[in-house]
MDTraj code that builds the backbone (N, CA, C; nanometers):
import mdtraj as md
import numpy as np

residues = "MET CYS HIS TYR ASN LEU GLN ASN ALA THR LEU ASN SER VAL LYS TRP TYR LYS ASP GLU ARG GLU PHE PHE ARG TYR ILE PRO GLY MET THR PRO PRO THR LYS ALA PHE PRO ALA PRO GLY ILE ASN LEU ASP LEU SER PRO SER LYS SER TYR ASP THR GLN VAL THR LEU ARG PRO LEU THR TYR ASN THR SER GLY THR TYR ARG CYS GLU VAL SER ALA ASP ALA PRO LYS PHE GLU THR VAL HIS GLN GLU SER ASN MET THR VAL MET ALA LEU PRO ARG GLU ARG PRO SER ILE HIS GLY VAL GLU LYS SER TYR ASN ILE ASN ASP VAL ILE LYS ALA ASN CYS THR ALA ASP LYS SER TYR PRO ALA ALA VAL LEU GLN TRP ILE VAL ASN GLY HIS THR VAL SER THR ILE PHE PHE GLU LYS TRP HIS SER LEU LYS LYS SER PRO ILE".split()
xyz = np.array([
    [-5.5185, 3.0859, -0.8660],
    [-5.4425, 3.1481, -0.7586],
    [-5.2938, 3.1400, -0.7921],
    [-5.2257, 3.2426, -0.7575],
    [-5.0818, 3.2499, -0.7798],
    [-5.0169, 3.2765, -0.6440],
    [-4.9602, 3.1723, -0.5856],
    [-4.8986, 3.1859, -0.4532],
    [-4.7488, 3.2126, -0.4696],
    [-4.7000, 3.3064, -0.3931],
    [-4.5582, 3.3390, -0.3994],
    [-4.5153, 3.3986, -0.2667],
    [-4.3843, 3.3986, -0.2430],
    [-4.3273, 3.4558, -0.1218],
    [-4.2142, 3.5488, -0.1638],
    [-4.2343, 3.6763, -0.1439],
    [-4.1331, 3.7753, -0.1823],
    [-4.0224, 3.7891, -0.0788],
    [-4.0381, 3.7222, 0.0340],
    [-3.9483, 3.7364, 0.1477],
    [-3.9446, 3.8828, 0.1869],
    [-3.8352, 3.9517, 0.1724],
    [-3.8300, 4.0931, 0.2116],
    [-3.8367, 4.1879, 0.0926],
    [-3.8555, 4.1341, -0.0271],
    [-3.8583, 4.2179, -0.1475],
    [-3.9954, 4.2829, -0.1648],
    [-4.0004, 4.3848, -0.2493],
    [-4.1255, 4.4539, -0.2829],
    [-4.1760, 4.4007, -0.4165],
    [-4.3082, 4.3841, -0.4268],
    [-4.3681, 4.3341, -0.5501],
    [-4.3554, 4.4382, -0.6611],
    [-4.3028, 4.3959, -0.7750],
    [-4.2981, 4.4818, -0.8928],
    [-4.4188, 4.4547, -0.9810],
    [-4.4431, 4.3257, -1.0134],
    [-4.5553, 4.2942, -1.1020],
    [-4.5977, 4.1483, -1.0902],
    [-4.7232, 4.1257, -1.1258],
    [-4.7772, 3.9909, -1.1449],
    [-4.8371, 3.9908, -1.2849],
    [-4.7903, 3.8987, -1.3681],
    [-4.8403, 3.8901, -1.5055],
    [-4.9009, 3.7522, -1.5275],
    [-5.0109, 3.7499, -1.6022],
    [-5.0817, 3.6251, -1.6322],
    [-5.0760, 3.5969, -1.7817],
    [-5.0521, 3.4707, -1.8153],
    [-5.0415, 3.4269, -1.9539],
    [-5.1319, 3.3060, -1.9774],
    [-5.1851, 3.2982, -2.0969],
    [-5.2550, 3.1770, -2.1417],
    [-5.1892, 3.1362, -2.2726],
    [-5.1401, 3.0133, -2.2762],
    [-5.0723, 2.9623, -2.3960],
    [-4.9656, 3.0603, -2.4458],
    [-4.8831, 3.1065, -2.3529],
    [-4.7694, 3.1961, -2.3814],
    [-4.8088, 3.3384, -2.4195],
    [-4.9359, 3.3719, -2.4109],
    [-4.9814, 3.5063, -2.4494],
    [-5.0287, 3.5809, -2.3239],
    [-4.9687, 3.6962, -2.2970],
    [-5.0075, 3.7735, -2.1789],
    [-5.1495, 3.8274, -2.1961],
    [-5.2317, 3.8068, -2.0899],
    [-5.3681, 3.8606, -2.0958],
    [-5.3995, 3.9554, -1.9808],
    [-5.3122, 3.9604, -1.8782],
    [-5.3396, 4.0500, -1.7662],
    [-5.2101, 4.0786, -1.6917],
    [-5.1994, 4.2023, -1.6440],
    [-5.0865, 4.2352, -1.5565],
    [-5.1326, 4.3265, -1.4442],
    [-5.0675, 4.3085, -1.3310],
    [-5.0920, 4.3910, -1.2128],
    [-4.9572, 4.4485, -1.1712],
    [-4.9479, 4.5814, -1.1734],
    [-4.8261, 4.6508, -1.1308],
    [-4.8696, 4.7549, -1.0282],
    [-4.8501, 4.7256, -0.8992],
    [-4.9030, 4.8149, -0.7952],
    [-4.8492, 4.9572, -0.8011],
    [-4.7319, 4.9789, -0.8592],
    [-4.6739, 5.1130, -0.8659],
    [-4.7257, 5.1975, -0.9815],
    [-4.8140, 5.1425, -1.0649],
    [-4.8655, 5.2173, -1.1803],
    [-5.0088, 5.2628, -1.1559],
    [-5.0511, 5.3622, -1.2343],
    [-5.1895, 5.4097, -1.2276],
    [-5.2493, 5.4016, -1.3672],
    [-5.3544, 5.3254, -1.3861],
    [-5.4106, 5.2283, -1.2917],
    [-5.3166, 5.1076, -1.2780],
    [-5.3308, 5.0328, -1.1692],
    [-5.2379, 4.9217, -1.1447],
    [-5.2644, 4.7972, -1.2302],
    [-5.3785, 4.7930, -1.2992],
    [-5.4118, 4.6742, -1.3782],
    [-5.4221, 4.7077, -1.5268],
    [-5.3887, 4.6076, -1.6094],
    [-5.4041, 4.6224, -1.7540],
    [-5.4406, 4.4861, -1.8110],
    [-5.5473, 4.4839, -1.8914],
    [-5.5927, 4.3605, -1.9563],
    [-5.5602, 4.3669, -2.1049],
    [-5.5296, 4.2511, -2.1618],
    [-5.4998, 4.2392, -2.3046],
    [-5.5952, 4.1366, -2.3646],
    [-5.6485, 4.1623, -2.4833],
    [-5.7407, 4.0649, -2.5428],
    [-5.6690, 3.9341, -2.5761],
    [-5.7379, 3.8235, -2.5483],
    [-5.6846, 3.6906, -2.5801],
    [-5.8019, 3.5959, -2.6011],
    [-5.7909, 3.5031, -2.6943],
    [-5.9010, 3.4097, -2.7214],
    [-5.9385, 3.3285, -2.5978],
    [-6.0685, 3.3245, -2.5688],
    [-6.1181, 3.2456, -2.4564],
    [-6.1077, 3.3137, -2.3220],
    [-6.0523, 3.4333, -2.3175],
    [-6.0328, 3.5038, -2.1905],
    [-6.1404, 3.6098, -2.1737],
    [-6.2218, 3.5932, -2.0699],
    [-6.3227, 3.6920, -2.0300],
    [-6.2961, 3.7241, -1.8835],
    [-6.2278, 3.8332, -1.8589],
    [-6.1877, 3.8691, -1.7223],
    [-6.3010, 3.9342, -1.6451],
    [-6.3145, 3.8955, -1.5182],
    [-6.4044, 3.9635, -1.4252],
    [-6.3182, 4.0664, -1.3534],
    [-6.3336, 4.1916, -1.3887],
    [-6.2494, 4.2979, -1.3325],
    [-6.3224, 4.3771, -1.2251],
    [-6.3963, 4.3084, -1.1393],
    [-6.4666, 4.3745, -1.0289],
    [-6.3660, 4.4453, -0.9400],
    [-6.4010, 4.5655, -0.8916],
    [-6.3062, 4.6417, -0.8091],
    [-6.2692, 4.5725, -0.6786],
    [-6.3516, 4.4790, -0.6321],
    [-6.3248, 4.4138, -0.5039],
    [-6.2231, 4.3003, -0.5157],
    [-6.1752, 4.2700, -0.6346],
    [-6.0843, 4.1569, -0.6546],
    [-5.9435, 4.1894, -0.6045],
    [-5.8727, 4.0842, -0.5648],
    [-5.7345, 4.0955, -0.5204],
    [-5.6443, 4.0517, -0.6355],
    [-5.5939, 4.1451, -0.7123],
    [-5.5214, 4.1133, -0.8345],
    [-5.3772, 4.0696, -0.8117],
    [-5.3263, 4.0835, -0.6886],
    [-5.1881, 4.0438, -0.6649],
    [-5.1718, 3.8919, -0.6594],
    [-5.2810, 3.8161, -0.6429],
    [-5.2689, 3.6702, -0.6351],
    [-5.3647, 3.5935, -0.7257],
    [-5.4648, 3.6590, -0.7836],
    [-5.5627, 3.5823, -0.8613],
    [-5.6293, 3.6652, -0.9697],
    [-5.6801, 3.5928, -1.0702],
    [-5.7679, 3.6508, -1.1708],
    [-5.8926, 3.5640, -1.1742],
    [-6.0042, 3.6248, -1.2112],
    [-6.1299, 3.5508, -1.2223],
    [-6.1753, 3.5571, -1.3672],
    [-6.2031, 3.4397, -1.4232],
    [-6.2486, 3.4295, -1.5615],
    [-6.3928, 3.3823, -1.5621],
    [-6.4784, 3.4551, -1.6318],
    [-6.6175, 3.4118, -1.6496],
    [-6.6840, 3.4957, -1.7556],
    [-6.7706, 3.4424, -1.8366],
    [-6.8066, 3.3007, -1.8417],
    [-6.6971, 3.2202, -1.9126],
    [-6.6863, 3.0935, -1.8749],
    [-6.5884, 3.0054, -1.9372],
    [-6.6434, 2.9500, -2.0676],
    [-6.5552, 2.9303, -2.1633],
    [-6.5904, 2.8643, -2.2889],
    [-6.4836, 2.7580, -2.3135],
    [-6.5019, 2.6770, -2.4170],
    [-6.3995, 2.5767, -2.4477],
    [-6.2683, 2.6425, -2.4853],
    [-6.2740, 2.7626, -2.5395],
    [-6.1515, 2.8349, -2.5737],
    [-6.0757, 2.8827, -2.4506],
    [-6.1392, 2.8748, -2.3333],
    [-6.0712, 2.9122, -2.2094],
    [-5.9706, 2.8048, -2.1694],
    [-5.9880, 2.6829, -2.2191],
    [-5.8934, 2.5744, -2.1899],
    [-5.7549, 2.6120, -2.2411],
    [-5.6525, 2.5747, -2.1652],
    [-5.5166, 2.6031, -2.2092],
    [-5.4169, 2.5931, -2.0962],
    [-5.2954, 2.6365, -2.1230],
    [-5.1884, 2.6377, -2.0237],
    [-5.1767, 2.7791, -1.9678],
    [-5.1918, 2.7911, -1.8363],
    [-5.1882, 2.9212, -1.7690],
    [-5.0586, 2.9342, -1.6898],
    [-5.0067, 3.0569, -1.6892],
    [-4.8847, 3.0842, -1.6146],
    [-4.8975, 3.2180, -1.5448],
    [-4.8582, 3.2210, -1.4187],
    [-4.8451, 3.3501, -1.3509],
    [-4.6955, 3.3737, -1.3308],
    [-4.6574, 3.4976, -1.3503],
    [-4.5167, 3.5359, -1.3415],
    [-4.5069, 3.6515, -1.2425],
    [-4.4277, 3.6324, -1.1392],
    [-4.4150, 3.7323, -1.0326],
    [-4.2735, 3.7889, -1.0348],
    [-4.2653, 3.9217, -1.0352],
    [-4.1351, 3.9890, -1.0351],
    [-4.1235, 4.0777, -0.9125],
    [-4.0061, 4.0706, -0.8501],
    [-3.9768, 4.1582, -0.7370],
    [-3.9202, 4.2895, -0.7905],
    [-3.9239, 4.3905, -0.7071],
    [-3.8740, 4.5230, -0.7455],
    [-3.7224, 4.5298, -0.7243],
    [-3.6654, 4.6475, -0.7507],
    [-3.5222, 4.6708, -0.7355],
    [-3.4801, 4.6383, -0.5919],
    [-3.3616, 4.5942, -0.5695],
    [-3.2502, 4.5924, -0.6642],
    [-3.2373, 4.4596, -0.7414],
    [-3.3054, 4.3515, -0.6982],
    [-3.2806, 4.2207, -0.7610],
    [-3.3658, 4.1929, -0.8851],
    [-3.4873, 4.2426, -0.8900],
    [-3.5814, 4.2155, -0.9996],
    [-3.5941, 4.0652, -1.0278],
    [-3.5897, 3.9866, -0.9211],
    [-3.6016, 3.8415, -0.9352],
    [-3.7410, 3.8051, -0.9865],
    [-3.7473, 3.7098, -1.0798],
    [-3.8744, 3.6690, -1.1400],
    [-3.8916, 3.5181, -1.1260],
    [-4.0107, 3.4785, -1.0819],
    [-4.0457, 3.3362, -1.0731],
    [-4.1803, 3.3168, -1.1418],
    [-4.2056, 3.1945, -1.1850],
    [-4.3358, 3.1680, -1.2471],
    [-4.3856, 3.0289, -1.2086],
    [-4.5143, 3.0123, -1.2270],
    [-4.5823, 2.8866, -1.1971],
    [-4.6791, 2.8618, -1.3126],
    [-4.6918, 2.7352, -1.3553],
    [-4.7721, 2.7032, -1.4729],
    [-4.8638, 2.5846, -1.4435],
    [-4.9835, 2.5874, -1.5035],
    [-5.0787, 2.4776, -1.4855],
    [-5.1737, 2.4724, -1.6049],
    [-5.2202, 2.3522, -1.6359],
    [-5.3175, 2.3345, -1.7444],
    [-5.4588, 2.3383, -1.6895],
    [-5.5507, 2.3928, -1.7672],
    [-5.6922, 2.3944, -1.7305],
    [-5.7734, 2.3523, -1.8524],
    [-5.8673, 2.2600, -1.8300],
    [-5.9574, 2.2144, -1.9358],
    [-6.1003, 2.2421, -1.8932],
    [-6.1752, 2.3100, -1.9777],
    [-6.3169, 2.3374, -1.9512],
    [-6.3969, 2.2194, -2.0057],
    [-6.4813, 2.1618, -1.9197],
    [-6.5637, 2.0473, -1.9579],
    [-6.7101, 2.0800, -1.9364],
    [-6.7972, 2.0060, -2.0056],
    [-6.9418, 2.0229, -1.9878],
    [-7.0072, 1.8854, -1.9886],
    [-7.0824, 1.8568, -1.8833],
    [-7.1556, 1.7305, -1.8754],
    [-7.2806, 1.7380, -1.9618],
    [-7.3299, 1.6215, -2.0089],
    [-7.4571, 1.6236, -2.0818],
    [-7.5687, 1.6722, -1.9893],
    [-7.6616, 1.7482, -2.0416],
    [-7.7732, 1.7984, -1.9599],
    [-7.8847, 1.6960, -1.9484],
    [-7.8924, 1.6058, -2.0454],
    [-7.9979, 1.5038, -2.0482],
    [-7.9353, 1.3652, -2.0388],
    [-8.0170, 1.2685, -1.9944],
    [-7.9733, 1.1298, -1.9936],
    [-7.9691, 1.0796, -2.1381],
    [-7.8894, 0.9752, -2.1650],
    [-7.8899, 0.9191, -2.3005],
    [-8.0299, 0.8684, -2.3369],
    [-8.0632, 0.8732, -2.4643],
    [-8.1940, 0.8230, -2.5084],
    [-8.1732, 0.7035, -2.6011],
    [-8.2599, 0.6021, -2.5856],
    [-8.2530, 0.4801, -2.6659],
    [-8.3773, 0.4739, -2.7526],
    [-8.3575, 0.4482, -2.8811],
    [-8.4684, 0.4387, -2.9765],
    [-8.4574, 0.3079, -3.0538],
    [-8.5725, 0.2517, -3.0908],
    [-8.5751, 0.1337, -3.1760],
    [-8.5802, 0.0013, -3.1033],
    [-8.5932, 0.0014, -2.9719],
    [-8.5978, -0.1238, -2.8958],
    [-8.7423, -0.1719, -2.8870],
    [-8.7638, -0.3004, -2.9214],
    [-8.8964, -0.3625, -2.9115],
    [-8.9161, -0.4179, -2.7706],
    [-9.0404, -0.4525, -2.7361],
    [-9.0701, -0.5067, -2.6027],
    [-9.0135, -0.6465, -2.5846],
    [-9.0088, -0.7264, -2.6912],
    [-8.9539, -0.8620, -2.6787],
    [-8.8881, -0.9036, -2.8096],
    [-8.7984, -1.0011, -2.7973],
    [-8.7251, -1.0538, -2.9121],
    [-8.7200, -1.2057, -2.9020],
    [-8.7019, -1.2710, -3.0152],
    [-8.6803, -1.4152, -3.0186],
    [-8.5307, -1.4421, -3.0190],
    [-8.4924, -1.5626, -2.9818],
    [-8.3521, -1.6020, -2.9848],
    [-8.2998, -1.5837, -3.1271],
    [-8.1777, -1.5325, -3.1370],
    [-8.1069, -1.5059, -3.2630],
    [-8.1604, -1.3858, -3.3411],
    [-8.2572, -1.3122, -3.2860],
    [-8.3014, -1.1893, -3.3513],
    [-8.1876, -1.0869, -3.3487],
    [-8.1853, -1.0025, -3.4480],
    [-8.0904, -0.8914, -3.4518],
    [-8.1629, -0.7679, -3.3998],
    [-8.1024, -0.7028, -3.3039],
    [-8.1617, -0.5818, -3.2464],
    [-8.1044, -0.4613, -3.3205],
    [-8.1927, -0.3774, -3.3709],
    [-8.1493, -0.2520, -3.4331],
    [-8.1995, -0.1392, -3.3439],
    [-8.1086, -0.0810, -3.2686],
    [-8.1443, 0.0250, -3.1745],
    [-8.0374, 0.1335, -3.1806],
    [-8.0716, 0.2489, -3.1282],
    [-7.9806, 0.3622, -3.1283],
    [-7.9778, 0.4231, -2.9888],
    [-7.8579, 0.4472, -2.9382],
    [-7.8397, 0.5173, -2.8103],
    [-7.7680, 0.6480, -2.8419],
    [-7.8298, 0.7581, -2.8031],
    [-7.7742, 0.8899, -2.8328],
    [-7.7563, 0.9683, -2.7036],
    [-7.6393, 1.0275, -2.6882],
    [-7.6118, 1.1111, -2.5712],
    [-7.6301, 1.2572, -2.6087],
    [-7.6680, 1.3374, -2.5098],
    [-7.6790, 1.4818, -2.5280],
    [-7.5386, 1.5388, -2.5497],
    [-7.5313, 1.6599, -2.6008],
    [-7.4017, 1.7218, -2.6258],
    [-7.3247, 1.7390, -2.4951],
    [-7.1940, 1.7199, -2.5046],
    [-7.1054, 1.7325, -2.3894],
    [-6.9636, 1.7544, -2.4409],
    [-6.8754, 1.7925, -2.3488],
    [-6.7349, 1.8044, -2.3845],
    [-6.6505, 1.7555, -2.2690],
    [-6.5634, 1.6568, -2.2909],
    [-6.5510, 1.5827, -2.4153],
    [-6.6748, 1.4976, -2.4410],
    [-6.6845, 1.4397, -2.5596],
    [-6.8018, 1.3600, -2.5958],
    [-6.8198, 1.2439, -2.4981],
    [-6.9453, 1.2118, -2.4662],
    [-6.9764, 1.1020, -2.3753],
    [-6.9312, 0.9691, -2.4355],
    [-6.8882, 0.8777, -2.3490],
    [-6.8531, 0.7422, -2.3909],
    [-6.9716, 0.6539, -2.3549],
    [-7.0333, 0.5922, -2.4557],
    [-7.1525, 0.5101, -2.4345],
    [-7.1165, 0.3627, -2.4430],
    [-7.1897, 0.2804, -2.3673],
    [-7.1743, 0.1360, -2.3792],
    [-7.3099, 0.0700, -2.3610],
    [-7.3291, -0.0413, -2.4292],
    [-7.4532, -0.1168, -2.4189],
    [-7.4373, -0.2239, -2.3118],
    [-7.5392, -0.2360, -2.2269],
    [-7.5427, -0.3403, -2.1244],
    [-7.6756, -0.4127, -2.1394],
    [-7.6695, -0.5445, -2.1609],
    [-7.7897, -0.6263, -2.1770],
    [-7.7904, -0.7318, -2.0671],
    [-7.8981, -0.7334, -1.9882],
    [-7.9111, -0.8283, -1.8767],
    [-7.7882, -0.8262, -1.7859],
    [-7.7349, -0.7081, -1.7599],
    [-7.6222, -0.6932, -1.6681],
    [-7.4863, -0.7206, -1.7296],
    [-7.4800, -0.7504, -1.8588],
    [-7.3535, -0.7814, -1.9249],
    [-7.3221, -0.6752, -2.0302],
    [-7.1975, -0.6289, -2.0289],
    [-7.1546, -0.5312, -2.1288],
    [-7.1434, -0.5994, -2.2644],
    [-7.2026, -0.5387, -2.3657],
    [-7.1999, -0.5932, -2.5013],
    [-7.0662, -0.5570, -2.5662],
    [-7.0004, -0.6563, -2.6233],
    [-6.8728, -0.6341, -2.6905],
    [-6.8923, -0.5408, -2.8096],
    [-6.7924, -0.4590, -2.8339],
    [-6.8005, -0.3627, -2.9444],
    [-6.8060, -0.4297, -3.0813],
    [-6.7733, -0.5586, -3.0900],
    [-6.7814, -0.6264, -3.2203],
    [-6.9262, -0.6492, -3.2626],
    [-7.0200, -0.6331, -3.1685],
    [-7.1605, -0.6579, -3.1987],
    [-7.2399, -0.5323, -3.2303],
    [-7.1763, -0.4167, -3.2325],
    [-7.2518, -0.2958, -3.2674],
    [-7.1682, -0.2010, -3.3509],
    [-7.2379, -0.1114, -3.4150],
    [-7.1740, -0.0108, -3.4993],
    [-7.1677, 0.1200, -3.4214],
    [-7.0490, 0.1742, -3.4115],
    [-7.0319, 0.3006, -3.3394],
    [-7.0329, 0.4154, -3.4396],
    [-7.1147, 0.5138, -3.4122],
    [-7.1191, 0.6329, -3.4959],
    [-7.0296, 0.7380, -3.4331],
    [-6.9702, 0.8182, -3.5163],
    [-6.8818, 0.9228, -3.4648],
    [-6.9631, 1.0377, -3.4068],
    [-6.9012, 1.1070, -3.3148],
    [-6.9652, 1.2230, -3.2528],
    [-6.9880, 1.3312, -3.3563],
    [-7.0968, 1.4026, -3.3385],
    [-7.1214, 1.5199, -3.4219],
    [-7.0404, 1.6339, -3.3647],
    [-6.9546, 1.6920, -3.4433],
    [-6.8722, 1.8019, -3.3941],
    [-6.9309, 1.9311, -3.4448],
    [-6.9832, 2.0069, -3.3516],
    [-7.0410, 2.1370, -3.3840],
    [-6.9646, 2.2422, -3.3060],
    [-7.0149, 2.3623, -3.3099],
    [-6.9537, 2.4681, -3.2309],
    [-6.9704, 2.4339, -3.0833],
    [-6.8850, 2.4889, -2.9951],
    [-6.8932, 2.4584, -2.8526],
    [-7.0332, 2.4806, -2.7968],
    [-7.0596, 2.4077, -2.6906],
    [-7.1915, 2.4116, -2.6245],
    [-7.2247, 2.5516, -2.5812],
])
top = md.Topology()
chain = top.add_chain()
for i, resn in enumerate(residues, 1):
    res = top.add_residue(resn, chain, resSeq=i)
    for name in ("N", "CA", "C"):
        top.add_atom(name, md.element.get_by_symbol(name[0]), res)
traj = md.Trajectory(xyz[None], top)
């Protein structure tokens, strides 16, 4: 949403940017009043029922949709005053499955070494896992942490 108050001025344009790159503009005095520009991660929903003077709708979202967004509003003559508002957006994805543990035996003797693996489903950002044994968090000095597999976005 892009909120603004023109006071008594007439709207000249509303322009939208992602990471300093313009991807959409609305100019009510032009025909057609809207124009979209290709930009990485931007998939505009240009349904005719949308109100383009204050908002744009992006879908489907991807990780490339994350970035810094800015709306820029300009008033018409005689002042052509321009204001802008900026905000960051990060697209996240939760794991779809619970973590899975492999290699755990039913019982152990004192001083046994446990060799087990806990794996989380894909997510963004990567899930942070921790081992808890009998209600106590296991110190990281007692286990080997494997790095996340970095593949293409979910």
